[in-house]
N, C-alpha and C positions, 0 to 999 in steps of 0.2 A: 353469578350477577345476575341473579335473579330478581323476578317483575321489575325493582325499580334499584339498582345499584345507583345510575345518574338518574336527575330528573330527563334526559338524554331519554325519561323515560315522566320532564313533570308534569305531567307531566303528566310519572308514570312517573313526573312525576311521578310511577316510577312505575317502570317497567317501568319496568319494569325498572336488567340492571337499570335502575338507575329507576330506580325506582321509582318516586311517583314516575312512574313510566308512562305519566301520565301529566303532558305530554311529552315527551323526548323533544330536545332540545341545547344547542349549544351555543357559546359567542365565539364570534368571529375568530383568527387567529394574531397571535400576540406577537407573532415572531419568535417564541423560543421551541424549540424540536428537541425532541426527545430521545433514545437513543431508541430505535423499532423494535429489538430485542426485550425490552422493559413493559409489560405489559399491565406492572403495578402505575409505572410512570405514567404513561398513556392515560389509563383513565381516572385518573387521578389531575392532568392536565386538563378532561376533558369536562371531569367534573369542575374545574373550575374556573371557565369558559361558561357553564351554565349556570354561574351564580347571578340571582335578581334578588331585592327584598321578596320580591312578592306576583303574584301571576292572577290575571281572568281569562277564564274565555265561556263560551258558550259553546256545545259539545253535540252532535247529533251522531246517532249510533242506530245502526244497519246493521241489524240480524240478520244472518243466511241460516236459516235449519238443515237439515239432511234431506226432509222430504219438498226444500222445494220453497217452503213461507219464509217470508220475508216483515220483517219488523220492526217499523223504527220508534226512537222513545229519545226525547233530549233532555239537554240535564247541563246546570252551570256550574263551573266549578275555580273555586277560590282555593288560594295558598296564600298563606304569609312563613313568612322564613324560607330558608332551602336547606335544600340535601336533610340531612338526616335531623335536624332538630328545626321542623317544619310541622305546618298544622292547615291540612284542607277540609275543605267540605264540598261533598258534590251533591244537588239538588235535584230533584228530578223533576220538569216542568210542562212534562207533555208522555205519553196520552195521558184524559184525566185523570183515569183507576190509578198513576202514578205518581199523578203532583202532591208536592209539596214532601216526597220520600227523600229521606236527607243521611248522607252518611259522613261522620264526620272521622277522620283520622288523623291520628296527633303519632306523630316521627321520633324516632328516639337513634340516637348516636351508636348504641350499644346491646341492642337489641328489635322485638321486633316491636312493630308498632301498635298502639290502640286505638281499637275503631265503636261505635254504639253508631247505629241505626234507628235515626227517628221515622216514627207509622203515622202519620198529623188524622188518620182516622177512628184510628185506637190511642190518642198522644199520650204516647208511650217510648219511649227510650229504649234499648236493650243495645246489650256490648254484646261484639264478635268474639266469640272464642277462639282460643287459636285454634284449636282441632278442625273450626270450620274453616278457617281461610284457606284450604285450598278450592272450594266450594263455586261455585257460578255465584258470577255477580249479578240476581238480578236480569236472568236467563241473558245474557250476554256472554261474550267467551274469554270473558276477564275475570280472573277469578278476586274475593276480596286482597287475596296478597299481592297481587298482579297491580293494585293501587297504590302502592305503600310506593314512598321514596327515601332513599335510603343511601347511605354516606359510602364512599367506596372503596372504606377501611373495614366493610365489615364483612370483604368476602376478599378471596385469595386471588393475585389476576395471574393471570401464564399466556406469554404471546403465543401462540400453534400455529402459526402462518401467514401468509398474504394471499389475499384474490379478490376478483374483479368484481363489483353488483352494478350490473346496469351501466359496464363499460369503467367505475369508478375506483378506483385499486382500495381494498382495506386493509388493517392489518386485521387477525383474528383471531380473538381472546377468550382462553377460559375461564371460568372464574368460578371459585368455588365457595359455596358458603362456610366461615368462621363457627366454629365451636360456640360457641352463643349467640349463634344469629338460629333459629328459629323457621326452616324452609320446609317446604315441598320441594322443591328443588332437588336434588344434590346436584345439579352443576346446569351450568349456560357458558354458549357460544355465542360472542356478541359481536359483529362486523360493524366496524370505524372507519370509517373516512378517511385517507391519510390527508386531504386533501385540506378540509373544513374540520375536521374531527368530531362529524355529523355518526352519529351509527343508522344501520339502516337496515337493521336484521339479528334477531337476538331469538337463540332457540334456545327453549327451558327443558331440560332434564331430570325425565325418575327414573336413576339406577341408568340403563344402557339405550332407553327410549327418546328421545324427539316426544312430548308431549305438547305442548304449547309453542307456535311460532310467531312473531310479531314482526311484522315489515312496514316501516317506517318510508313515507312516498312525501309528494310535494314539498319538501325543504324548502323556504322562505327564510331571508330575514325578517327577524320583526326586531325593531330596534339592537339590530346589530346581534342577534340570537339566533342561529340558525333553528328552526321550528318546522316537524315535520307537521303538515297542517292534515295527511290522512295517514290512520295510524290502524294496519288491520292485522286482530289477532285471532290465530288459526288453531281451536281446538283441535291439534289430531286421532286423537281416541276419535271424540264424536265427530268427525269431520265437518263443523261448523265452523265460522268463523261469522265475525263480528268486525262492522269497517266504524270507527271515531272519525268524524270530520272536524275540525278546531272553525270557528269563525270568530270575528273579532278577538283578537288575541292582543293580550298587551301585560307588558312587566311594568312590573316597578311603580304599580296604581296603588292610591292611600288606602292601608288595609288597617284593623285594630286586633289588636290578638283577642282580646275580650270576645270578639264575636264568634271565637272559633274553639267554643264551649260545650258541653251537652248542655248548660241552663241558655245559651243562643242558640241552639237549636230549637228547642220548644219555639222562643220567642218568632222567628220568621218564620 
C-alpha cells in the first residue's frame, strides 16, 4: 500500500496507501464489520468509507532537516473525483520564491499517475517522468509518488497482525504493489484503527528496509469523514521530517473537471 492506496492518504490522497495519501481520511462506520483476517476486505471497506466527490484544504508544511533548520511552505489542495479516478492540484502560496508553483496529478485505476509541474517564473510546465517519482517534492519529505491517490485494487493486502497505537487497537496490514503498478516501494505496512477504520501509521519499504514513515495525528470528523489534521512524513534514510497541517478542510465542494488540466494550470 505504497504512498496512497487509500485517500486515508486523500488527501494523500495518497499516501499514501491511499494514496493521495494527502490527506488520510475515512467515513464513519456504517455497521458493516468484516472478518479480521481479511486484509483486502478491510482496506476495501476503509476506501469505501473515504469516498467523496471532491475535497479542498489549506496546507502548512513545516520541514525539519538533519541540521536543525526549520522551513515552512504553504499550499492549497483541490481534488476532483476519488481514489484511482481522481485529479488533484497542489499550488504553493508561500514563500514568495515558490508562490504559484503547481503540481497536477491525474490518478488512474490501473497504472501510475500522470503528473505535471507548472513554474510561473518561466511560464512553463514539465511532465514528471516515472523515474523521478521517488525524488523529494520541493524540499519536503514527501516524494512525488507519495502524492498519488490509489485504488485499493492496485495492491495485494494481507493481514499480518494487530497492534495498539496510542492506546487504540489497530489492524496491521501488509500491502504489495501488483505487477502492473510501478512503485519505488517493495511493500508497505499500514496500521488501521479497528474502531473507526482510520489509518494512523504507514511504513514504506525498499526491499527489507523501512525508508519512509507516515504518522497521522489529530483525527477529527469533517462532514462525517475521519480526517488526519496533522500528517508527519519522516525520511528515515536522511533523518529529516515534514509535518503537514490541514486547515479549512471541506469535502464535496463544487469543483469542475476542466479546472484539473495542464491548460488550467497556466490560467490560474
